[in-house]
N, C-alpha and C positions, 0 to 999 in steps of 0.2 A: 063254894065247891066242897064236896065231902072229902074226907080224908082218903077214902079209897080212890077217888078220881085223881086226887093230887099225886098219890103214890104211883098210879098207873101212868099218868102223864110224865112223871119223872123217869119211870122205867123206859118209856118210849123214847124220850130224849136221849137217854144213855145209850140205848140200842142204835139210834140213828147216828150218834157221834162215833160209836164203835165201828159201824159199817163204813162211815165216811173215812175214818182213819185207816181201816183195812184196805179200802180202795186206793188211797194215796200210796200206801206201802206197796201195793201190787204194781203200780205204775213204775216204781223204781227198779223192779226186778226184770224189766223187759230186756231182750237181747239186742245187741247192736247189729248193724247191717252186715258186717263181716261174718258174724256167727250165723246169721240167717242165710247168707250165700253158701256157707260151708254145709249147713244142714240141707239146703235145697239140692246141693250136689250129691248127697247121699240117696236121694229118692230115685229109684230106677224108672226106666221108661214104662209107662202103663200100657201094656199091649193087650189089655182085655177089651172085649166088645161091650156094648151097652148092657146086654143081658148079664155078663159077668160082673160088671160094676154094680148093677142093681141087686143081683143075688149075693154079692159079697165074696166072690171068688178071690183067692189070694193072687197077688202079683207074682208071676213066675220069676224065680231067682232073686227075690227081694233080700238084700243083705241086712235089712233091719230086723228080719225074722229068722234067726239062725236055726230055730227049731224045726222049720219046714224043710222037707227034702228038696235038694237041688235037682233041676230038670235040665238036661242037655237039649238046647233048642235046635242044634244041628240034627239031632237024631229024629226030631219030629218032622 
């Protein structure tokens, strides 16, 4: 094998090892079930229709997006 091919093969092996190590570290950072339940509790009821979901309309009174104006649902 030529020197170029050997160098390229070594680079590929290093990259594969780095990707594998990064993937294993990513698994350790997952959240537990209690944290997941807490986060699911923050999601408001999605009251949009199919068109609103497809077109990307915001969820009304979504507490995760404080920059959006609040809408009083009783007034509608």
